[in-house]
Backbone as CSV, one residue per row, in Angstrom:
resi,resn,N_x,N_y,N_z,CA_x,CA_y,CA_z,C_x,C_y,C_z
1,UNK,0.780,-1.100,0.068,-0.001,-0.060,-0.061,1.037,1.185,-0.060
2,UNK,0.780,1.958,-0.846,1.509,3.048,-1.005,0.761,4.397,-0.065
3,UNK,1.714,5.354,0.259,1.325,6.494,0.752,0.139,7.353,0.015
4,UNK,0.283,7.382,-1.374,-0.842,8.190,-1.996,-2.057,7.530,-1.929
5,UNK,-2.293,6.434,-1.543,-3.703,5.870,-1.251,-4.440,6.162,-0.256
6,UNK,-3.333,6.697,1.213,-4.082,7.155,2.288,-4.916,8.507,1.909
7,UNK,-5.987,8.940,2.377,-6.549,10.087,2.172,-5.825,11.207,3.099
8,UNK,-5.631,12.308,2.682,-5.227,13.401,3.207,-3.764,13.388,2.962
9,UNK,-3.166,12.395,2.196,-1.840,12.247,2.025,-1.566,13.310,0.906
10,UNK,-0.696,14.260,0.650,-0.176,15.109,-0.347,1.323,15.445,-0.376
11,UNK,1.616,15.888,-1.578,2.981,16.383,-1.735,2.761,18.010,-1.468
12,UNK,4.006,18.478,-1.241,3.925,19.779,-1.184,4.337,20.408,-2.404
13,UNK,3.846,21.695,-2.889,3.967,22.164,-4.094,5.232,22.648,-4.414
14,UNK,6.033,23.432,-3.141,7.103,24.070,-3.390,8.254,23.419,-2.695
15,UNK,8.450,22.017,-3.081,9.302,21.455,-2.535,10.691,21.387,-3.212
16,UNK,11.655,20.913,-2.987,12.673,20.630,-3.377,12.667,19.683,-4.769
17,UNK,13.603,19.769,-5.762,13.607,19.062,-6.840,13.311,17.448,-6.278
18,UNK,12.622,16.604,-7.229,12.370,15.310,-6.680,13.482,14.335,-7.312
19,UNK,14.468,14.668,-7.812,15.595,13.915,-8.365,16.509,13.905,-7.419
20,UNK,16.446,14.288,-6.079,17.516,14.172,-4.944,16.996,12.983,-4.104
21,UNK,17.832,11.980,-4.014,17.943,10.844,-3.150,17.775,10.925,-1.966
22,UNK,16.922,10.534,-1.084,16.732,10.609,0.372,16.857,9.295,0.960
23,UNK,17.656,9.286,2.161,17.440,8.152,3.079,16.416,7.081,3.189
24,UNK,15.065,7.735,3.129,13.820,6.965,3.459,13.502,6.114,2.189
25,UNK,13.858,6.810,0.928,13.446,6.342,-0.086,12.015,7.138,-0.954
26,UNK,11.638,7.771,-0.037,10.769,8.882,-0.479,11.032,9.806,-1.005
27,UNK,10.202,10.899,-2.381,10.585,12.036,-2.583,10.724,12.932,-1.272
28,UNK,11.499,13.777,-1.548,11.568,14.973,-0.513,10.525,15.862,-0.661
29,UNK,9.493,15.678,-1.453,8.500,16.731,-1.328,7.436,16.221,-0.510
30,UNK,7.520,14.994,-0.175,6.186,14.085,0.810,6.059,14.862,1.772
31,UNK,4.884,15.205,1.862,4.542,15.924,3.126,3.874,14.959,4.368
32,UNK,4.857,14.343,5.232,4.029,13.199,6.085,5.030,13.354,7.153
33,UNK,4.576,13.071,8.304,5.585,12.821,9.524,5.106,11.613,9.935
34,UNK,5.829,11.039,11.096,5.394,9.524,11.695,4.242,9.928,12.431
35,UNK,4.017,10.761,12.761,2.753,11.179,13.784,1.462,11.123,12.788
36,UNK,1.661,11.831,11.519,0.599,11.705,10.717,0.186,10.426,10.041
37,UNK,1.316,9.615,9.829,1.155,8.139,9.231,0.541,7.360,10.365
38,UNK,1.103,7.176,11.629,0.499,6.420,12.756,-1.038,6.902,13.006
39,UNK,-1.512,8.059,12.633,-2.933,8.643,12.880,-3.771,8.037,11.662
40,UNK,-2.911,8.068,10.368,-3.811,7.570,9.407,-3.986,5.920,9.679
41,UNK,-3.152,5.267,9.896,-2.976,3.992,10.339,-4.298,3.530,11.222
42,UNK,-4.321,4.492,12.543,-5.167,4.218,13.665,-6.951,4.496,12.917
43,UNK,-6.613,5.182,12.003,-8.192,5.663,11.414,-8.416,4.322,10.960
44,UNK,-7.804,3.219,10.189,-8.249,2.389,9.508,-8.474,0.975,10.293
45,UNK,-7.946,1.039,11.713,-8.074,0.220,12.656,-9.307,0.345,13.858
46,UNK,-10.043,1.433,13.472,-11.338,1.291,14.290,-12.235,0.366,14.152
47,UNK,-12.392,-0.073,15.339,-13.628,-1.142,15.498,-12.992,-2.527,15.905
48,UNK,-11.555,-2.598,15.674,-10.727,-4.113,15.425,-11.209,-4.574,16.993
49,UNK,-11.004,-3.677,18.155,-11.109,-4.474,19.283,-12.562,-5.003,19.564
50,UNK,-13.363,-4.013,18.956,-14.971,-5.074,18.938,-15.030,-6.243,18.305
51,UNK,-14.305,-6.279,17.303,-14.341,-7.632,16.263,-13.651,-8.707,16.967
52,UNK,-12.233,-8.031,17.557,-11.508,-9.304,18.481,-12.283,-9.791,19.709
53,UNK,-13.076,-8.878,20.183,-13.955,-9.338,21.423,-14.870,-10.271,20.945
54,UNK,-15.803,-9.991,20.099,-16.759,-10.722,19.397,-16.323,-12.079,18.988
55,UNK,-15.119,-12.143,18.757,-14.290,-13.592,18.201,-13.841,-14.581,19.486
56,UNK,-13.239,-13.766,20.336,-12.874,-14.224,21.581,-13.607,-14.449,22.623
57,UNK,-14.692,-13.671,23.112,-15.585,-13.583,23.869,-16.569,-14.977,24.153
58,UNK,-16.929,-15.508,23.133,-17.384,-16.883,23.129,-16.621,-18.017,23.677
59,UNK,-15.193,-18.206,23.095,-14.611,-18.671,23.739,-14.040,-18.894,25.019
60,UNK,-13.836,-17.529,25.476,-13.488,-17.198,26.781,-14.807,-17.626,27.818
61,UNK,-15.762,-17.196,27.408,-17.086,-17.623,28.170,-17.471,-19.188,28.427
62,UNK,-16.973,-19.983,27.084,-17.289,-21.374,27.271,-15.940,-21.883,28.095
63,UNK,-14.922,-21.514,28.310,-13.904,-21.871,28.856,-14.312,-21.712,30.340
64,UNK,-14.437,-20.657,30.839,-14.944,-20.016,31.906,-16.213,-21.202,32.482
65,UNK,-17.170,-21.252,31.596,-18.264,-22.359,32.057,-17.844,-23.504,32.019
66,UNK,-16.958,-24.060,31.328,-16.306,-25.501,31.749,-15.477,-25.664,32.943
67,UNK,-14.780,-24.589,33.452,-13.859,-24.584,34.576,-15.064,-24.471,35.553
68,UNK,-16.056,-23.784,35.546,-17.236,-23.760,36.677,-17.678,-25.447,36.934
69,UNK,-17.974,-25.863,35.699,-18.705,-27.191,35.887,-17.576,-28.391,36.231
70,UNK,-16.392,-28.362,35.645,-15.301,-29.262,36.487,-15.016,-28.918,37.723
71,UNK,-15.152,-27.685,38.107,-15.005,-27.438,39.484,-15.843,-27.977,40.490
72,UNK,-17.120,-27.586,39.929,-18.115,-28.561,40.750,-18.262,-29.720,40.553
73,UNK,-17.843,-30.499,39.792,-17.773,-31.924,39.700,-16.872,-32.561,40.771
74,UNK,-15.860,-31.807,40.983,-14.535,-32.260,41.542,-15.248,-32.069,43.090
75,UNK,-15.786,-30.996,43.361,-16.504,-30.617,44.702,-17.193,-31.564,45.259
76,UNK,-18.351,-31.857,44.267,-19.373,-32.984,44.641,-18.788,-34.436,44.914
77,UNK,-17.694,-34.726,44.158,-17.207,-36.160,44.251,-16.384,-36.066,45.703
78,UNK,-15.896,-35.005,46.197,-15.146,-35.051,47.299,-16.501,-34.831,48.325
79,UNK,-17.479,-34.437,48.396,-18.497,-34.475,49.284,-19.120,-35.829,49.381
80,UNK,-19.557,-36.511,48.148,-20.129,-37.867,48.168,-18.982,-38.892,49.049
81,UNK,-17.884,-38.459,48.717,-16.958,-39.432,49.513,-16.852,-39.243,50.817
82,UNK,-16.831,-38.319,51.301,-16.970,-37.879,52.778,-18.323,-38.414,53.117
83,UNK,-19.419,-38.114,52.651,-20.518,-38.790,52.806,-20.666,-40.408,52.929
84,UNK,-19.941,-40.869,52.245,-19.795,-42.535,52.271,-18.951,-42.834,53.520
85,UNK,-17.966,-41.890,53.492,-17.252,-42.078,54.882,-17.670,-42.300,56.232
86,UNK,-18.512,-40.941,56.277,-19.508,-41.051,57.366,-20.198,-42.101,57.593
87,UNK,-21.079,-42.632,56.473,-21.882,-43.667,56.898,-21.152,-44.724,56.944
88,UNK,-20.061,-45.073,56.451,-19.057,-46.532,56.955,-18.548,-46.304,58.387
89,UNK,-18.382,-45.303,58.766,-18.005,-45.142,60.195,-19.179,-45.458,61.060
90,UNK,-20.466,-45.384,61.018,-21.664,-45.716,61.443,-21.790,-47.083,61.426
91,UNK,-21.868,-47.499,59.919,-22.014,-48.866,59.781,-21.228,-50.112,60.365
92,UNK,-20.108,-49.365,60.795,-19.261,-50.761,61.396,-19.499,-50.579,62.654
93,UNK,-20.305,-49.700,63.636,-20.527,-49.987,65.027,-21.293,-50.841,65.360
94,UNK,-21.369,-51.390,66.580,-22.363,-52.659,66.903,-23.444,-52.202,67.124
95,UNK,-24.295,-52.944,66.552,-25.864,-52.560,66.580,-26.651,-51.546,65.764
96,UNK,-25.588,-51.129,64.698,-26.285,-50.049,63.824,-27.512,-50.695,62.629
97,UNK,-28.014,-49.746,62.558,-29.388,-50.406,61.406,-29.138,-49.638,60.026
98,UNK,-29.466,-49.939,59.300,-29.701,-49.479,57.898,-30.169,-47.998,57.854
99,UNK,-31.093,-47.665,58.612,-31.647,-46.423,58.732,-30.892,-45.620,59.383
100,UNK,-30.075,-45.902,60.431,-29.185,-44.993,61.040,-28.113,-44.774,59.949
101,UNK,-27.954,-45.592,59.165,-26.382,-45.196,57.955,-27.005,-44.264,57.142
102,UNK,-28.050,-44.501,56.618,-28.634,-43.895,55.547,-29.253,-42.599,55.983
103,UNK,-29.556,-42.246,57.434,-29.873,-40.851,57.878,-28.498,-40.021,57.868
104,UNK,-27.324,-40.879,58.417,-26.297,-40.063,58.779,-25.450,-39.432,57.479
105,UNK,-25.818,-40.650,56.199,-25.200,-40.091,54.825,-26.153,-38.803,54.343
106,UNK,-27.336,-38.944,54.407,-28.142,-38.151,53.739,-28.384,-36.859,54.563
107,UNK,-27.865,-36.914,56.035,-27.737,-35.384,56.634,-26.640,-34.672,55.946
108,UNK,-25.440,-35.692,56.134,-24.207,-34.679,55.562,-24.157,-34.389,54.224
109,UNK,-25.049,-35.178,53.346,-25.186,-34.412,51.769,-26.145,-33.332,51.996
110,UNK,-26.980,-33.474,52.758,-27.899,-32.144,52.857,-27.066,-30.945,53.295
111,UNK,-26.278,-30.954,54.400,-25.461,-29.936,54.604,-24.575,-29.440,53.884
112,UNK,-24.160,-30.174,52.798,-23.552,-29.782,51.742,-24.393,-29.135,50.485
113,UNK,-25.731,-29.279,50.335,-26.580,-29.020,49.633,-26.581,-30.222,48.187
114,UNK,-26.143,-31.158,48.623,-26.197,-32.367,47.625,-27.522,-33.271,47.668
115,UNK,-28.395,-33.407,46.728,-29.550,-33.921,46.781,-29.764,-35.071,45.532
116,UNK,-30.589,-35.785,45.947,-30.879,-36.814,44.838,-29.564,-38.058,44.897
117,UNK,-29.154,-38.282,45.989,-28.071,-39.544,46.108,-28.712,-40.632,46.332
118,UNK,-28.448,-41.754,45.804,-28.683,-43.028,46.097,-27.443,-43.729,47.342
119,UNK,-27.905,-44.220,48.402,-27.210,-44.930,49.242,-27.274,-46.375,49.012
120,UNK,-26.099,-47.004,48.940,-26.095,-48.427,49.056,-25.106,-49.246,50.279
121,UNK,-25.627,-50.229,50.880,-24.853,-50.602,52.046,-24.802,-51.754,51.849
122,UNK,-23.589,-52.444,52.065,-23.462,-53.790,51.718,-22.234,-54.522,52.679
123,UNK,-22.701,-55.464,53.423,-24.265,-56.008,53.495,-25.089,-55.453,54.289
124,UNK,-26.238,-55.707,53.819,-27.426,-54.932,54.186,-28.517,-55.892,55.069
125,UNK,-28.675,-55.739,56.149,-28.305,-54.697,57.272,-26.881,-54.810,57.655
126,UNK,-25.945,-53.822,58.035,-24.842,-53.798,58.237,-24.350,-54.803,59.493
127,UNK,-25.202,-54.652,60.476,-25.082,-55.781,61.844,-24.851,-57.113,61.605
128,UNK,-25.384,-57.403,60.249,-25.025,-58.858,59.982,-23.766,-59.253,59.683
129,UNK,-22.835,-58.457,59.276,-21.499,-58.648,59.110,-20.688,-59.222,60.349
130,UNK,-20.022,-60.030,60.355,-18.904,-60.520,61.748,-17.876,-59.584,61.686
131,UNK,-17.096,-59.864,62.908,-16.091,-59.225,63.491,-14.850,-59.168,62.395
132,UNK,-14.418,-58.007,61.959,-13.511,-57.850,60.859,-14.006,-57.764,59.484
133,UNK,-15.091,-58.259,59.332,-15.622,-58.403,58.037,-15.618,-57.017,57.350
134,UNK,-15.679,-56.772,56.082,-15.753,-55.622,55.312,-17.417,-55.065,55.178
135,UNK,-17.641,-53.748,55.476,-18.892,-53.109,55.340,-18.618,-52.111,54.134
136,UNK,-19.233,-52.217,53.068,-19.361,-51.139,52.186,-20.624,-50.123,52.066
137,UNK,-20.143,-48.803,51.842,-21.010,-47.883,51.875,-21.054,-47.259,50.529
138,UNK,-21.883,-47.123,49.671,-21.591,-46.396,48.336,-22.775,-45.441,48.326
139,UNK,-22.244,-44.101,47.854,-23.150,-43.318,47.316,-22.858,-42.735,45.920
140,UNK,-24.143,-42.528,45.210,-23.974,-42.407,43.888,-25.167,-40.932,43.693
141,UNK,-24.554,-40.233,42.863,-25.421,-39.060,42.500,-25.274,-38.605,41.055
142,UNK,-26.446,-38.423,40.109,-26.124,-38.045,38.558,-25.707,-36.526,38.848
143,UNK,-24.812,-36.133,37.980,-24.275,-35.066,38.107,-25.371,-33.813,37.240
144,UNK,-26.060,-34.321,36.825,-27.394,-33.287,36.232,-28.207,-32.695,37.291
145,UNK,-28.279,-33.284,38.300,-29.025,-33.003,39.712,-28.093,-31.954,40.801
146,UNK,-26.942,-31.845,40.351,-26.236,-31.186,41.240,-25.043,-30.293,40.637
147,UNK,-25.487,-30.124,39.119,-24.822,-29.278,38.421,-25.266,-27.772,38.806
148,UNK,-24.194,-26.689,38.676,-24.699,-25.228,39.037,-25.412,-24.743,37.800
149,UNK,-25.024,-25.456,36.658,-25.418,-24.640,35.303,-26.766,-25.227,35.101
150,UNK,-27.943,-24.634,34.550,-28.949,-25.147,34.236,-29.229,-26.428,33.418
151,UNK,-28.596,-26.658,32.460,-28.450,-27.760,31.550,-26.809,-28.026,31.419
152,UNK,-26.161,-29.217,32.272,-24.457,-29.132,31.920,-24.233,-29.472,30.471
153,UNK,-23.158,-28.925,30.085,-22.705,-29.067,28.640,-22.065,-30.150,28.456
154,UNK,-20.842,-30.133,29.485,-19.814,-31.363,29.160,-20.138,-32.474,30.082
155,UNK,-20.554,-32.432,31.079,-21.013,-33.645,32.076,-22.158,-34.388,32.142
156,UNK,-23.262,-33.877,30.985,-24.402,-34.289,31.048,-24.458,-35.786,30.997
157,UNK,-25.214,-36.533,31.702,-25.106,-37.837,31.844,-24.441,-38.647,32.710
158,UNK,-23.510,-38.094,33.471,-22.532,-38.595,34.233,-22.844,-38.836,35.545
159,UNK,-22.709,-39.968,36.189,-23.111,-40.290,37.473,-21.697,-40.155,38.397
160,UNK,-21.661,-39.479,39.477,-20.613,-39.416,40.351,-20.930,-40.404,41.512
161,UNK,-19.845,-41.394,41.870,-20.343,-42.410,42.841,-18.710,-42.413,43.764
162,UNK,-19.062,-42.941,45.108,-17.880,-42.986,46.012,-18.263,-44.259,46.810
163,UNK,-17.253,-45.051,47.032,-17.360,-45.903,48.091,-16.223,-45.955,49.124
164,UNK,-16.658,-46.369,50.144,-15.953,-46.523,51.497,-16.285,-48.089,52.119
165,UNK,-14.997,-48.629,52.148,-14.914,-49.944,52.814,-14.220,-49.941,53.974
166,UNK,-15.106,-50.277,55.447,-14.341,-50.637,56.807,-14.793,-51.645,57.056
167,UNK,-13.882,-52.094,58.282,-14.155,-53.522,59.000,-14.868,-53.266,60.027
168,UNK,-15.797,-54.321,60.001,-16.606,-54.111,61.252,-15.947,-54.476,62.540
169,UNK,-16.646,-53.566,63.423,-16.294,-53.488,64.877,-17.372,-54.013,65.886
170,UNK,-17.052,-55.258,66.240,-18.157,-55.790,67.181,-17.436,-56.057,68.408
171,UNK,-18.107,-56.222,69.343,-17.323,-56.776,70.717,-17.821,-58.316,70.876
172,UNK,-16.735,-59.063,70.972,-16.669,-60.422,71.171,-16.860,-60.928,72.498
């Protein structure tokens, strides 16, 4: 693009003859300064920030929503792991019923605002396990029910689950 194509660019009329070589390679009668050229270049760049934002903003917001969704998934996974641990601690005690274990897990999950979880205890009831035998408490929740987003984009249909196994503590 030559300087003549910029609007407002002109040559001086009463300038030195054009047969003199200059270090810049432009004729000496060219009426321009660095400031004028930069101003002309900026004039043609108006609106570029808006276009760049329009291109980058959807990708940026998608990245942020993905981070929120995966962060929530990790948080809920930790909550249900702790809930299954609380249930297993109750289940291994002597004389514990299934209702007590379920109540302990549901209370823990409710305090963390996680709803819709299913709790499985093996053996059921837990007091049928003998001394030293394993008791397993499993908590599972569909991610669709605990997501902060109205409709999860990335983890839709995913079920989060956690199991805790502890040995039965009975008095002999």
